[in-house]
C-alpha positions as CSV (number, residue, x, y, z in Angstrom):
1,X,44.6,-51.7,118.1
2,X,43.1,-50.0,114.6
3,X,46.2,-52.8,112.8
4,X,44.1,-55.7,114.6
5,X,41.1,-54.8,113.9
6,X,41.5,-54.8,110.3
7,X,44.0,-58.1,109.9
8,X,40.9,-59.8,112.1
9,X,38.7,-57.9,109.1
10,X,40.9,-59.3,106.3
11,X,41.2,-62.9,108.4
12,X,36.9,-63.2,108.9
13,X,36.8,-61.7,104.7
14,X,39.2,-64.9,103.6
15,X,37.6,-67.2,105.7
16,X,33.8,-66.4,104.7
17,X,35.3,-66.7,101.2
18,X,36.9,-69.8,101.4
19,X,34.0,-71.6,103.5
20,X,31.7,-69.6,100.7
21,X,33.6,-71.2,97.9
22,X,33.1,-74.8,99.3
23,X,29.7,-73.8,100.1
24,X,29.0,-74.0,96.1
25,X,25.5,-75.7,95.7
26,X,24.8,-77.4,92.7
27,X,20.8,-77.9,92.6
28,X,18.1,-79.6,90.3
29,X,14.6,-79.0,89.7
30,X,12.3,-81.5,89.1
31,X,9.5,-79.7,87.4
32,X,5.9,-81.1,88.0
33,X,7.8,-84.2,90.5
34,X,8.2,-83.5,94.5
35,X,11.4,-85.0,95.8
36,X,11.1,-87.9,98.6
37,X,14.3,-89.4,98.5
38,X,18.2,-89.3,97.0
39,X,21.9,-91.4,97.5
40,X,25.0,-91.1,96.0
41,X,26.1,-93.7,94.2
42,X,28.7,-95.8,96.5
43,X,31.0,-95.9,93.6
44,X,30.8,-93.0,91.6
45,X,31.3,-89.6,93.7
46,X,29.0,-87.6,91.3
47,X,26.4,-89.7,90.7
48,X,23.2,-89.8,92.5
49,X,19.5,-90.9,92.3
50,X,16.8,-88.5,93.3
51,X,13.2,-90.8,93.6
52,X,10.1,-88.2,93.1
53,X,6.5,-88.8,93.2
54,X,4.0,-86.5,91.7
55,X,1.1,-84.5,93.3
56,X,3.1,-84.5,96.3
57,X,2.6,-88.4,96.4
58,X,-1.0,-88.2,96.7
59,X,-1.9,-89.3,93.4
60,X,-0.4,-89.7,90.2
61,X,3.3,-91.1,88.6
62,X,6.9,-90.9,90.1
63,X,9.9,-90.5,88.1
64,X,13.8,-91.5,89.3
65,X,16.3,-89.3,87.9
66,X,20.1,-90.1,87.2
67,X,21.6,-86.8,88.7
68,X,25.5,-85.9,87.7
69,X,27.6,-83.1,90.0
70,X,29.4,-80.3,87.8
71,X,32.6,-81.4,87.6
72,X,33.9,-77.1,87.9
73,X,34.9,-76.9,91.1
74,X,36.6,-73.7,90.7
75,X,33.9,-71.3,90.7
76,X,33.5,-69.3,93.7
77,X,29.8,-68.8,93.0
78,X,26.9,-70.2,95.8
79,X,24.0,-70.0,93.4
80,X,23.5,-71.4,89.9
81,X,25.3,-74.3,89.1
82,X,23.3,-77.0,88.1
83,X,23.5,-81.0,88.3
84,X,23.5,-82.6,85.2
85,X,20.4,-85.0,84.4
86,X,21.8,-88.1,83.0
87,X,18.5,-90.1,82.4
88,X,14.5,-90.5,83.6
89,X,12.5,-93.2,84.3
90,X,9.1,-93.4,85.1
91,X,6.7,-95.0,87.1
92,X,3.0,-95.6,87.3
93,X,2.8,-94.7,91.2
94,X,4.7,-92.2,93.6
95,X,8.3,-93.1,94.1
96,X,9.3,-92.9,97.4
97,X,12.5,-94.1,98.6
98,X,16.0,-95.0,96.6
99,X,18.6,-97.5,97.3
100,X,21.9,-98.2,95.2
101,X,23.2,-101.9,94.4
102,X,26.4,-102.5,96.6
103,X,27.3,-104.5,94.5
104,X,27.0,-103.3,91.0
105,X,26.8,-99.8,89.7
106,X,24.3,-99.0,87.2
107,X,22.1,-101.1,89.7
108,X,19.4,-99.2,91.8
109,X,15.7,-100.3,93.6
110,X,13.1,-98.1,93.9
111,X,9.8,-98.2,96.6
112,X,6.4,-97.4,95.2
113,X,3.0,-96.0,96.2
114,X,1.5,-99.1,94.6
115,X,3.2,-101.4,96.9
116,X,5.8,-103.0,94.6
117,X,9.7,-102.4,94.5
118,X,11.5,-102.1,91.1
119,X,15.0,-103.1,90.6
120,X,16.6,-100.7,87.3
121,X,19.5,-101.1,85.6
122,X,21.4,-98.9,83.0
123,X,22.1,-96.4,85.7
124,X,25.5,-95.2,85.3
125,X,27.0,-92.3,82.8
126,X,28.4,-94.6,79.2
127,X,24.7,-96.5,79.3
128,X,22.7,-93.3,79.9
129,X,24.5,-90.2,77.5
130,X,24.2,-93.5,74.9
131,X,20.0,-93.9,75.9
132,X,20.7,-97.0,76.2
133,X,19.4,-97.4,80.0
134,X,15.9,-99.3,80.0
135,X,12.9,-97.5,80.1
136,X,11.9,-100.6,82.2
137,X,12.8,-102.3,85.6
138,X,14.7,-105.5,85.1
139,X,12.1,-106.8,88.2
140,X,9.3,-105.7,89.8
141,X,8.8,-107.2,93.6
142,X,5.1,-107.8,94.4
143,X,3.7,-108.5,97.8
144,X,2.7,-105.1,100.2
145,X,-0.7,-104.5,100.5
146,X,-0.4,-100.5,100.6
147,X,2.5,-98.2,99.7
148,X,6.5,-98.8,100.1
149,X,7.9,-95.8,101.8
150,X,11.5,-97.3,103.1
151,X,13.8,-99.6,101.0
152,X,17.2,-100.6,102.3
153,X,19.9,-103.0,100.4
154,X,21.8,-105.5,102.6
155,X,24.9,-104.8,103.6
156,X,28.0,-106.9,102.7
157,X,26.6,-109.8,104.7
158,X,23.6,-109.9,103.0
159,X,23.9,-108.0,99.5
160,X,21.3,-110.3,97.8
161,X,18.7,-109.1,99.8
162,X,16.1,-106.0,100.0
163,X,14.6,-105.1,103.1
164,X,11.1,-102.9,102.5
165,X,8.5,-101.0,104.9
166,X,5.2,-100.7,104.2
167,X,2.5,-98.9,105.2
168,X,0.6,-102.0,105.4
169,X,2.5,-102.1,108.8
170,X,4.7,-104.5,107.7
171,X,8.7,-105.1,106.9
172,X,9.4,-107.4,104.0
173,X,12.8,-109.3,103.3
174,X,13.5,-110.0,99.4
175,X,16.0,-112.1,97.7
176,X,16.9,-110.1,93.9
177,X,16.9,-113.4,92.8
178,X,13.3,-114.5,93.8
179,X,10.3,-112.9,92.6
180,X,8.9,-113.3,96.4
181,X,9.4,-112.1,99.8
182,X,11.6,-114.4,102.2
183,X,10.0,-113.3,105.1
184,X,7.2,-111.1,106.4
185,X,8.4,-109.4,109.6
186,X,5.2,-108.1,111.6
187,X,5.4,-105.9,115.0
188,X,4.7,-102.2,114.6
189,X,0.8,-101.3,115.1
190,X,0.9,-99.0,112.7
191,X,2.4,-97.5,109.4
192,X,6.3,-97.7,109.0
193,X,8.1,-95.0,107.7
194,X,11.4,-96.2,107.8
195,X,13.9,-99.5,108.3
196,X,17.8,-99.9,108.3
197,X,20.8,-102.3,108.3
198,X,23.2,-101.8,110.5
199,X,26.4,-101.4,108.8
200,X,28.2,-102.7,111.3
201,X,26.4,-105.6,112.9
202,X,25.7,-109.1,110.7
203,X,21.6,-109.6,110.1
204,X,20.7,-106.9,112.6
205,X,18.2,-104.2,111.3
206,X,15.3,-101.4,112.8
207,X,12.6,-99.7,112.0
208,X,10.3,-97.5,113.2
209,X,6.8,-96.1,112.8
210,X,3.8,-93.9,113.4
211,X,3.1,-96.1,116.4
212,X,5.9,-94.2,118.1
213,X,8.4,-97.2,118.3
214,X,12.0,-98.3,117.3
215,X,11.8,-102.4,116.6
216,X,14.8,-103.9,116.4
217,X,15.0,-107.5,114.1
218,X,17.4,-110.0,113.2
219,X,16.5,-111.1,109.0
220,X,17.6,-114.5,109.6
221,X,14.6,-114.9,112.0
222,X,12.2,-116.0,110.0
223,X,9.1,-115.9,112.3
224,X,9.2,-112.4,111.6
225,X,9.3,-111.2,115.6
226,X,11.3,-108.0,117.0
227,X,14.4,-109.0,119.0
228,X,13.1,-105.8,120.9
229,X,10.6,-103.1,120.4
230,X,10.5,-99.6,122.7
231,X,8.3,-96.2,122.9
232,X,11.6,-94.2,120.9
233,X,9.0,-91.1,121.0
234,X,5.4,-90.3,122.2
235,X,4.5,-89.1,119.1
236,X,4.9,-90.6,115.3
237,X,8.8,-91.8,115.0
238,X,9.3,-91.1,111.5
239,X,13.0,-92.1,110.7
240,X,15.9,-94.0,111.7
241,X,19.8,-94.6,110.8
242,X,22.7,-96.1,112.5
243,X,25.9,-94.9,113.2
244,X,28.9,-95.5,110.4
245,X,31.3,-95.6,113.5
246,X,30.0,-97.5,116.7
247,X,28.1,-100.4,116.3
248,X,25.8,-100.0,119.4
249,X,24.3,-96.3,118.6
250,X,21.3,-95.5,116.1
251,X,19.3,-92.4,116.2
252,X,15.4,-92.1,115.5
253,X,13.6,-88.7,114.6
254,X,9.3,-88.0,114.9
255,X,6.6,-85.8,114.7
256,X,7.4,-84.6,118.3
257,X,9.9,-82.4,117.0
258,X,13.4,-84.6,118.3
259,X,15.8,-86.7,117.4
260,X,16.6,-89.3,120.2
261,X,20.0,-91.3,120.5
262,X,20.0,-95.0,121.4
263,X,22.1,-97.4,122.8
264,X,22.1,-101.2,122.3
265,X,23.7,-101.7,125.1
266,X,21.2,-99.9,127.2
267,X,17.8,-99.6,125.8
268,X,15.6,-98.9,128.5
269,X,16.1,-95.4,127.5
270,X,17.7,-92.8,124.7
271,X,21.2,-91.4,125.5
272,X,20.7,-88.3,124.1
273,X,18.1,-85.8,122.6
274,X,18.2,-82.7,120.4
275,X,15.1,-80.4,119.6
276,X,14.9,-80.0,116.4
277,X,12.4,-77.5,116.3
278,X,8.2,-77.6,116.3
279,X,7.5,-79.4,112.9
280,X,8.2,-83.5,112.1
281,X,12.2,-84.9,111.2
282,X,11.1,-86.5,108.4
283,X,14.6,-87.8,107.9
284,X,18.1,-88.5,109.4
285,X,21.3,-89.3,108.3
286,X,24.7,-90.3,110.5
287,X,27.8,-88.8,108.3
288,X,30.4,-91.3,107.3
289,X,32.7,-89.0,107.5
290,X,32.8,-88.0,111.6
291,X,31.2,-89.8,114.2
292,X,30.1,-86.8,115.8
293,X,28.4,-85.2,112.7
294,X,24.1,-85.9,111.8
295,X,22.0,-84.0,109.5
296,X,18.4,-83.9,109.7
297,X,15.0,-83.1,107.3
298,X,12.8,-81.4,108.9
299,X,8.8,-79.9,108.0
300,X,9.8,-77.0,108.6
301,X,11.5,-76.7,105.6
302,X,15.5,-76.4,107.2
303,X,18.1,-78.7,106.8
304,X,20.2,-79.2,110.2
305,X,23.5,-80.0,110.9
306,X,24.4,-80.9,114.0
307,X,27.8,-82.1,115.7
308,X,27.4,-84.2,118.9
309,X,30.8,-82.7,120.5
310,X,29.7,-79.1,120.5
311,X,26.3,-79.3,122.2
312,X,23.0,-79.9,121.8
313,X,22.1,-76.9,119.4
314,X,22.5,-77.3,115.6
315,X,25.4,-76.5,114.6
316,X,23.6,-75.1,111.3
317,X,19.9,-74.5,109.9
318,X,19.9,-74.4,106.2
319,X,16.7,-73.1,105.1
320,X,17.0,-73.8,101.2
321,X,13.5,-75.3,100.3
322,X,10.4,-73.7,100.1
323,X,8.4,-77.5,101.3
324,X,9.0,-80.0,103.7
325,X,12.4,-81.1,102.9
326,X,12.1,-85.4,102.7
327,X,15.2,-87.0,101.5
328,X,19.0,-86.5,103.0
329,X,22.4,-88.4,101.9
330,X,26.2,-87.7,102.7
331,X,28.4,-88.6,100.0
332,X,30.8,-91.1,100.8
333,X,33.6,-90.3,98.6
334,X,33.8,-86.1,99.0
335,X,33.9,-85.2,102.8
336,X,30.8,-83.5,104.4
337,X,29.1,-82.9,101.2
338,X,25.8,-83.2,101.6
339,X,22.3,-83.9,99.3
340,X,18.9,-82.7,100.4
341,X,15.6,-82.4,98.2
342,X,12.1,-81.7,98.8
343,X,8.2,-81.0,97.9
344,X,9.0,-77.9,96.1
345,X,10.7,-80.1,93.2
346,X,14.1,-79.0,94.4
347,X,17.6,-81.1,94.8
348,X,20.7,-79.5,96.6
349,X,24.0,-80.5,96.8
350,X,26.4,-78.8,98.9
351,X,28.5,-78.9,101.9
352,X,27.8,-77.0,105.2
353,X,29.6,-74.0,106.5
354,X,29.8,-75.7,110.2
355,X,32.0,-78.5,108.4
356,X,34.1,-76.7,106.1
357,X,36.9,-75.7,108.0
358,X,36.9,-79.5,108.9
359,X,38.3,-80.4,104.9
360,X,41.1,-81.6,104.0
361,X,42.6,-78.5,102.0
């Protein structure tokens, strides 16, 4: 019995060490800039963009950072590894969201508190290392009457289009080759916090607002009216995301601390509900690697990992931040690798411990 206990202890220690190696965290601190959104590059596994704002987004300017992961993956340390800062671009107002262009590896767009969108170029390692990244955006798109808090680039059917959601209670569809928006979508009664194209259904996108509603839209409907509007949360709805595996499934998060799952075939009520604590769920990210896994960024300073196949409780609660967590994204190139950022000026890249056993070694 004592030998079996000794074997179990060694096995446990080995698994913990292996998990710790895979849980190594790379970080970056953006002094005097507070994180709102980050996105991994769809082309380069090591690159990510971080959109930040001065003074918590209440006043001042914004900065866009191009970051690179440390290529040394042999260290078993969980602390002290820094993400490399390749370049930093400045805008006169806070930056609240960022989206990579899906067809050009060095182009991205940002959303600003002054109601404009910026399209930047030269966001690649070679341009940045040679200081060739332009300091001003290629294009500045103006049309919203209040801050833009959500930005999404069109999927494979609409590579040339951008979708923006604003605090002026409207959404706009933009053609990157034009200065003016194509369509203005009206259907929410309050501030819009999130809008996302479906990755699996052409021309369909969803939006959420502080009016508590989840709206579904057809981007080709130039009348700009929603296909459907449901009360997703009794309080403010702050984020939404689509499943990468099931074309009918999307999720919403609200200031009520709830995450709700919806099925397009039966939208009268949610198909599942997860409780993420007393504070708001600010951002959701469905995993591109597992249909059952999603992550949430929360105003209780935590990032939570959920696995719907393992019940309704969070599989992991990461308290790596000391302020609101606002940004969240999965790396499409590395299985279960996650990034988050928050108002504490800290960005993290790591693999959650609860998923490290699912990695292919």
